[in-house]
N, C-alpha and C positions, 0 to 999 in steps of 0.2 A: 634923643632917644639913644641909649646904647643897650645891646642885648647879650646876655650872656651866651657866649658861643663854644664853650667847652663841653657841654653836654651832649650826649647823644639823644635823640628825639625817641627812636624807635630802633628795634633791634635791625632792620635792614635799612634804616635811613639815617642820615646825620648831617650835621651840618658843614656849611662850605668850609669852615676853618678846619674842622677835623677831618674831613675828607681829603684837602690838600696834604695835611699832615701824614694821614695814613698811607696815601698814594704817593708821596715824595714828588708831588707835582707843585712848580713854582706858581705863585701867582701870576707872573709873566706868561709862562706857557697858556695857562687857562684863558689870559685875557687875548692872546693871541688866536687862540681857537673861536673865540666867541665875538671877537670885534670890539673889545672895549680898551681901556687902559689898564696897567698894573695898579694904579692908586683906587681906580674904580673897585677893581677885584678886592683891594685891601679894605675899603670903606664896606662893601657887602659882607666880606668875612669876618670884620669886627661888628657889624650890626649898626654902624653909622647911618648908613643909607639904604633902601629896600630897592632891589631890583625892578627895573621894568617890566611888564609881561613878557615881552619878545625874549628880554635875556633869561628871566625864571626858565622858560623852557629850553633856551639853548643851555643852561646849566644842566639842567636835567638830562640832556641829551649826552653832554659830554662827560656827565659822571656816571653814565649807564643807568641813570634811575636812583642812584644813591642819595643825591641831593634833589628835592623835589619843590615846587612851588610851596607844597604845604609845609615844608621845614622853615622857611622864611616865615609864612604867618604865624607859625606856631609861636616863633621867636618872639613876633611883635606882641602877640596876644599876651605871652608869658610876660612880657615886660610891662604892659599895662596892667597887669593883675587881674585880669578877667579870667 
């Protein structure tokens, strides 16, 4: 499955790829902060994989709530056409 990661989901929330671009934060920097590898962040940003719950919350914390677990769920539901 692959998700469209270019659309902003809500006015105050955004997808991981968009957040990194807007904030000028590298995938490696975020990876270091939450304890995963850069390739893992890349797969999440591209919608190739879905983060485990512990990392969903770490992403929300590191992005100050701009990327939430719901943003990932919404991407996957939209991809499935539901």
